[in-house]
C-alpha positions in Angstrom: 25.0 -1.5 -1.7 23.4 1.9 -0.9 23.8 4.8 -3.4 23.5 8.5 -2.9 22.3 10.9 -5.6 25.8 12.1 -6.2 27.1 8.6 -6.6 24.4 7.8 -9.1 25.3 10.9 -11.0 28.9 9.9 -11.2 27.9 6.4 -12.2 25.8 7.8 -15.1 28.7 9.8 -16.4 31.0 6.8 -16.3 28.5 4.7 -18.1 28.4 7.4 -20.8 32.1 7.2 -21.2 33.3 10.1 -19.1 37.0 9.8 -18.5 37.6 8.0 -21.8 35.6 10.1 -24.3 34.0 13.5 -24.2 30.5 13.6 -22.7 28.6 16.7 -23.7 26.5 16.9 -20.5 26.7 19.3 -17.6 26.0 18.5 -14.0 22.5 20.1 -14.4 21.8 17.7 -17.2 22.6 14.7 -15.0 20.7 16.2 -12.1 17.7 16.6 -14.4 17.9 12.9 -15.3 17.9 11.9 -11.7 15.0 14.2 -10.9 13.0 12.8 -13.9 13.7 9.3 -12.5 12.4 10.3 -9.1 9.2 11.7 -10.6 8.8 8.5 -12.6 9.3 6.3 -9.5 6.8 8.3 -7.5 4.2 8.1 -10.3 4.5 4.3 -10.5 5.3 3.1 -7.0 6.1 5.9 -4.6 7.6 5.6 -1.2 5.2 4.9 1.6 5.7 5.7 5.3 3.4 5.2 8.3 2.9 7.3 11.4 0.7 6.8 14.5 -1.5 9.9 15.0 -3.4 10.8 18.1 -6.7 12.4 17.2 -8.0 15.6 18.7 -11.7 14.9 18.3 -12.2 16.8 15.1 -13.2 15.4 11.7 -10.3 17.0 9.9 -6.6 16.2 10.6 -4.3 18.8 9.0 -1.4 17.7 6.9 1.0 19.3 9.4 -0.3 17.1 12.2 0.5 13.9 10.2 4.0 14.5 8.8 5.9 17.3 7.0 6.4 15.2 3.9 2.9 14.0 3.1 2.1 13.8 -0.6 -1.2 11.8 -0.2 -2.7 9.5 2.3 -3.3 5.9 1.0 -4.6 4.1 4.0 -5.8 4.6 7.6 -6.0 1.8 10.2 -8.4 2.5 13.0 -7.7 1.5 16.6 -9.7 -1.4 17.9 -10.3 -1.8 21.6 -8.6 -4.8 23.2 -11.8 -6.1 24.7 -14.0 -5.6 21.7 -14.1 -9.3 20.9 -15.2 -10.1 24.4 -18.0 -7.5 24.3 -19.1 -8.6 20.9 -19.4 -12.4 21.5 -19.9 -12.7 25.3 -23.7 -12.6 24.9 -23.6 -15.8 22.8 -21.3 -17.7 25.2 -18.8 -18.1 22.5 -15.5 -19.8 23.4 -12.7 -17.4 22.3 -9.7 -18.9 24.2 -7.1 -19.6 21.5 -5.3 -22.1 23.7 -7.9 -24.8 24.1 -8.6 -27.8 21.9 -11.9 -29.3 20.6 -12.8 -32.5 18.9 -14.8 -32.4 15.7 -15.0 -33.4 12.1 -14.9 -36.9 10.7 -12.6 -39.6 12.1 -12.3 -37.8 15.5 -9.9 -35.1 14.2 -8.7 -32.6 16.8 -8.9 -28.9 15.9 -7.4 -25.9 17.7 -9.9 -23.1 18.5 -7.1 -20.8 17.4 -8.6 -20.9 13.9 -12.0 -20.1 15.2 -10.6 -17.4 17.4 -8.9 -15.8 14.4 -12.1 -15.9 12.4 -14.0 -14.1 15.2 -11.2 -11.6 15.5 -11.3 -10.8 11.8 -15.1 -10.5 11.9 -14.9 -8.2 14.9 -12.4 -5.9 13.1 -14.8 -5.7 10.1 -17.8 -4.9 12.4 -16.1 -2.4 14.7 -14.4 -0.5 11.9 -17.3 -0.6 9.4 -18.7 2.6 10.7 -15.4 4.5 10.4 -14.4 6.0 7.1 -11.7 8.4 5.8 -10.9 10.6 2.9 -7.8 12.5 1.8 -9.0 16.1 0.9 -6.4 17.3 -1.6 -7.7 20.9 -1.7 -7.5 21.3 2.1 -4.5 19.0 2.4 -6.3 17.3 5.3 -7.4 13.8 6.4 -11.2 13.8 6.9 -12.5 11.1 9.3 -16.1 10.3 9.8 -18.0 10.0 12.0 -16.5 12.4 14.5 -13.7 10.5 16.2 -13.2 10.6 20.0 -10.4 12.7 21.3 -7.3 10.7 22.3 -8.0 7.8 19.9 -5.2 6.8 17.7 -5.0 5.9 14.0 -2.1 4.5 11.9 -1.8 6.7 8.8 0.0 5.3 5.8 1.0 7.9 3.3 3.1 8.5 0.2 6.1 10.7 1.0 7.0 13.6 -1.3 10.6 13.4 -0.1 11.9 10.4 -1.9 14.9 8.7 -0.3 17.1 6.7 -2.6 18.8 5.1 0.5 15.5 3.4 1.4 15.5 1.4 -1.8 16.5 -2.2 -2.0 19.4 -3.2 -4.2 17.1 -4.3 -7.0 15.0 -1.1 -6.8 18.2 0.9 -7.0 19.3 -0.8 -10.1 16.0 -0.2 -11.8 16.0 3.5 -10.7 19.6 4.3 -11.8 19.1 2.5 -15.1 16.1 4.6 -15.8 18.0 7.7 -14.9 20.8 6.6 -17.2 18.2 6.2 -20.0 17.1 9.8 -19.5 20.7 11.0 -19.6 21.3 9.0 -22.8 18.3 10.6 -24.5 19.4 14.1 -23.4 22.9 13.4 -24.7 21.5 11.9 -27.9 19.4 15.0 -28.5 22.4 17.2 -28.2 24.4 15.1 -30.6 21.6 14.9 -33.1 21.8 18.6 -33.5 25.4 18.2 -34.7 25.3 15.2 -37.0 28.9 15.7 -38.1 32.0 17.2 -36.4 35.3 18.1 -38.0 38.3 16.0 -37.2 42.0 15.7 -38.1 41.3 13.2 -40.9 38.0 14.8 -41.9 34.5 15.0 -40.5 33.0 12.2 -38.4 29.4 11.3 -37.6 28.0 11.5 -34.1 26.1 8.6 -32.6 22.9 10.6 -31.6 20.4 8.4 -33.4 21.7 5.1 -32.1 22.1 6.5 -28.6 18.5 7.7 -28.6 17.3 4.3 -29.7 19.3 2.6 -27.0 18.0 5.0 -24.4 14.4 4.4 -25.4 15.0 0.6 -25.3 16.4 0.8 -21.8 13.6 3.1 -20.7 11.0 0.6 -21.8 12.8 -2.3 -20.2 12.8 -0.4 -16.8 9.1 0.4 -17.1 8.4 -3.3 -17.6 10.4 -4.1 -14.5 8.6 -1.3 -12.6 5.2 -2.9 -13.4 6.4 -6.0 -11.6 7.2 -3.9 -8.5 3.7 -2.5 -8.3 1.3 -4.0 -5.8 -1.5 -6.0 -7.3 -4.9 -4.3 -7.6 -7.3 -5.3 -4.9 -10.7 -6.9 -5.7 -13.9 -8.1 -4.1 -15.4 -11.5 -4.7 -19.1 -12.2 -4.2 
């Protein structure tokens, strides 16, 4: 099920008891909780998008030429010519037809050259792209590519969007997000109630639940942060 920001705000109010008991939060308070949850999500995971960019032959690609919602570039995939494998291995008379079969190994096993073809292809990607590099210049808000790219070549730019869309989330991600927003709203409401530890009533004063609500809000916040860690991509590494 897809949620909008307004629907999440209404859900938060219902979870806090709106409609049954008084909830001392304004719409601005609820909106702040959702905004805090967005900032939290962006700092942990973010929402990535990709766009195919045609280069103009300059080292710097301005932010406006990539997309209007670029927060930071996280990856750039360079174009590889379709005949690069042929050019790279033709001198060695290497068989790169993936649809032939060869015999080899012990016991007369039959192997497809598809595996060998894929190995050559991966190696050619590494070689042909090893001279290309990129950097996201935050001060200039530009993608810097070196060496000087040729005009008309294309790159696939993967970037973190600064315009987060809740509708892009999966159902599980939405649950984590809205529960974190609820935790922020609970802590805001708890802070308000802790300022007034007691309120007058018809049968005498009664205590507010600010302290317990704050504790519950913090517990939910920590639980959602643990779930968020599981949503993060693993850190890459090199093995020698």
